[in-house]
LUMBA-87780 format. One record per residue (C-alpha): z negated, y, x; residue in three letters. Coordinates in steps of 0.25 Angstrom, whole numbers, plus 5000, padded with zeros to 4 digits. Each point is the difference from the previous one (the first is absolute). Layout:
! residues N
c3, c2, c1, r
Z, Y, X, Ala $
...
! end
This chain:
! residues 199
c3, c2, c1, r
5000, 5000, 5000, Met $
5003, 5014, 5005, Leu $
4988, 5009, 5003, Asp $
5005, 5012, 4993, Phe $
4988, 5001, 4990, Tyr $
4986, 5003, 5004, Pro $
4990, 4988, 5000, Val $
4994, 5004, 4987, Ala $
5013, 5000, 4992, Ile $
5004, 4987, 5006, Glu $
4987, 4994, 4996, Lys $
5002, 5005, 4986, Leu $
5014, 4994, 4999, Ile $
4995, 4987, 5005, Glu $
4989, 5000, 4989, Glu $
5010, 5003, 4989, Phe $
5009, 4989, 5005, Ala $
4989, 4990, 4998, Lys $
5002, 5002, 4985, Leu $
5008, 4990, 4992, Pro $
5015, 5004, 4998, Gly $
4999, 5012, 5010, Ile $
5009, 4999, 5012, Gly $
4999, 5009, 5013, His $
5010, 5010, 4994, Lys $
4992, 5002, 4987, Thr $
4987, 5000, 5007, Ala $
5006, 5011, 5009, Gln $
5004, 5008, 4987, Arg $
4987, 4998, 4994, Leu $
4992, 5005, 5012, Thr $
5009, 5012, 5001, Leu $
4998, 5003, 4985, Tyr $
4985, 4999, 5002, Val $
5000, 5009, 5012, Leu $
5007, 5011, 4992, Asn $
4990, 4999, 4988, Leu $
4990, 5011, 4999, Pro $
4987, 4996, 5007, Lys $
4992, 5000, 4986, Glu $
5010, 4990, 4995, Glu $
4999, 4991, 5012, Val $
4985, 5001, 4998, Asp $
5001, 4996, 4986, Glu $
5009, 4988, 5003, Phe $
4991, 4995, 5011, Ser $
4987, 5001, 4991, Lys $
5007, 4993, 4989, Ala $
5004, 4989, 5010, Leu $
4986, 4999, 5005, Val $
4994, 5000, 4986, Lys $
5009, 4989, 4995, Ala $
4997, 4991, 5011, Arg $
4985, 5003, 4999, Gly $
4998, 4999, 4985, Thr $
5011, 4989, 4996, Ile $
4995, 4986, 4999, Lys $
5003, 4987, 4993, Tyr $
4995, 4997, 4986, Cys $
4990, 4989, 5000, Ser $
5007, 4993, 4988, Ile $
5015, 5001, 5002, Cys $
5002, 5005, 5015, Gly $
5008, 5013, 4996, Asn $
4998, 5013, 5007, Phe $
4989, 5008, 4994, Thr $
4990, 5011, 5002, Asp $
4990, 4995, 4990, Thr $
4996, 4985, 4998, Asp $
5005, 4994, 4991, Pro $
5013, 5007, 5000, Cys $
5006, 5007, 4988, Ala $
5008, 4988, 4995, Ile $
4988, 4990, 5001, Cys $
4991, 5010, 4993, Ser $
5009, 5004, 4989, Asn $
4995, 4994, 4987, Pro $
5014, 5000, 4994, Ser $
5006, 4991, 5010, Arg $
5002, 4985, 4996, Asp $
4990, 4993, 5010, Lys $
5005, 4987, 4996, Lys $
5014, 5002, 5007, Ile $
5000, 5001, 5015, Ile $
5012, 5004, 5007, Cys $
5000, 4995, 5015, Val $
5007, 5009, 5010, Val $
5001, 4999, 5015, Glu $
4996, 5015, 5003, Glu $
4994, 5012, 4993, Pro $
5014, 5007, 5001, Lys $
5005, 4989, 4990, Asp $
4990, 5005, 4990, Ile $
5005, 5014, 5001, Met $
5015, 4994, 4998, Ala $
4995, 4992, 4987, Ile $
4992, 5012, 4994, Glu $
5012, 5009, 5001, Lys $
5007, 4991, 4989, Val $
4989, 5002, 4990, Arg $
5002, 4986, 4994, Glu $
4988, 4993, 5005, Tyr $
4986, 5001, 4995, Asn $
4993, 4989, 5007, Gly $
4992, 5001, 5013, Val $
5004, 4996, 5014, Tyr $
4996, 4992, 5012, His $
5005, 5004, 5014, Val $
5002, 4989, 5010, Leu $
5002, 5009, 5012, His $
5011, 4991, 5006, Gly $
5007, 4987, 4997, Val $
4999, 4986, 5005, Ile $
5010, 5000, 5012, Ser $
4999, 4988, 5009, Pro $
5011, 5007, 5010, Met $
4990, 5011, 5002, Ser $
4988, 4991, 5001, Gly $
4994, 5005, 4986, Lys $
4994, 4989, 4991, Gly $
4993, 5000, 4987, Pro $
4987, 5005, 5007, Asp $
5007, 5012, 5005, Ser $
5002, 5006, 4987, Ile $
4991, 5003, 4988, Lys $
5002, 4987, 4992, Leu $
4985, 4996, 5000, Lys $
4997, 5013, 4993, Glu $
5011, 4998, 4990, Leu $
4994, 4986, 4997, Val $
4986, 5006, 4998, Ser $
5006, 5009, 4989, Arg $
5004, 4988, 4992, Met $
4986, 4998, 4994, Lys $
5003, 5012, 4990, Asp $
5008, 4996, 4988, Glu $
5014, 5002, 5007, Ile $
5012, 4996, 4992, Lys $
5011, 5003, 5009, Glu $
5003, 5002, 5015, Val $
5013, 5007, 5003, Ile $
5004, 4998, 5014, Val $
5008, 5012, 5005, Ala $
5002, 4997, 5015, Thr $
5013, 5004, 5006, Asn $
5012, 4991, 4998, Pro $
5002, 4995, 5014, Asn $
4996, 4987, 5007, Val $
4985, 5004, 5002, Asp $
4999, 5006, 4987, Gly $
5005, 4988, 4993, Glu $
4991, 4991, 5008, Ala $
4988, 5008, 4997, Thr $
5004, 5000, 4985, Ala $
5001, 4985, 5000, Met $
4987, 4998, 5007, Tyr $
4993, 5009, 4990, Ile $
5006, 4992, 4989, Ser $
4995, 4987, 5006, Lys $
4986, 5006, 5002, Leu $
4998, 5005, 4986, Leu $
5007, 4989, 4991, Lys $
4988, 4991, 5001, Pro $
4992, 5012, 4994, Leu $
5009, 4999, 4987, Ser $
5005, 5014, 5003, Ile $
5014, 5005, 4996, Lys $
5007, 5004, 5013, Val $
5013, 5008, 4999, Thr $
5009, 5006, 5010, Arg $
5007, 5013, 4998, Ile $
5015, 4998, 4997, Ala $
5010, 5002, 5011, His $
5006, 5013, 4995, Gly $
4996, 5004, 5014, Ile $
5010, 4995, 5011, Pro $
4996, 4989, 5009, Met $
4995, 5006, 5013, Gly $
4996, 5013, 4993, Gly $
4987, 5007, 5000, Asp $
4993, 5005, 4987, Leu $
4997, 5014, 5005, Glu $
5016, 5002, 5001, Tyr $
5003, 4995, 4986, Ala $
5003, 5010, 4989, Asp $
4992, 5001, 4987, Glu $
5010, 4993, 4992, Ile $
5002, 4988, 5009, Thr $
4984, 4998, 5001, Leu $
4999, 5002, 4985, Ser $
5010, 4988, 4998, Lys $
4994, 4992, 5010, Ala $
4986, 5001, 4993, Leu $
5007, 4997, 4986, Glu $
5007, 4988, 5005, Gly $
4989, 4993, 5008, Arg $
4999, 4985, 4999, Lys $
4989, 4990, 5002, Glu $
5000, 4993, 5013, Ile $
! end
């Protein structure tokens, strides 16, 4: 790399480049944008970042991001607590909530079973999911991404919960194979939820 930026700017570019989906050129553009902001705006941005990192935690029930425990979804009395939608990450909840078609609660696995990456069933929040089955759960919707690891995880969950006589469904594949929930549009997600099937 050429040494035409001061060390502080190079460091900021490096930090932006660590973010997912941000390459070196975009990191450079973001850095230069931030450096041209008024000092007050930069202070607000940095305060918001530090505050979010310091106050956001995982919900003790579902594993979603929250600043109160339990989260707003788990503590909402109008949500159907007998239906649990299982997702890989908190960002998937955000994608499903945009659709406004689902009124149940969630369970975040914080990953998927991925033998190639050395992640087995104990690496994700499956025990916590099973422990939630003591309530009168009538359906578990598995909304893992439609890729090899997502499908393997869905099948594992199905086999894990079937002996408990709980209906396990899988969202329909309105989402393309290899795609991620966070990139699906609202119509596709809505159709995927409507067309879910038992597994």
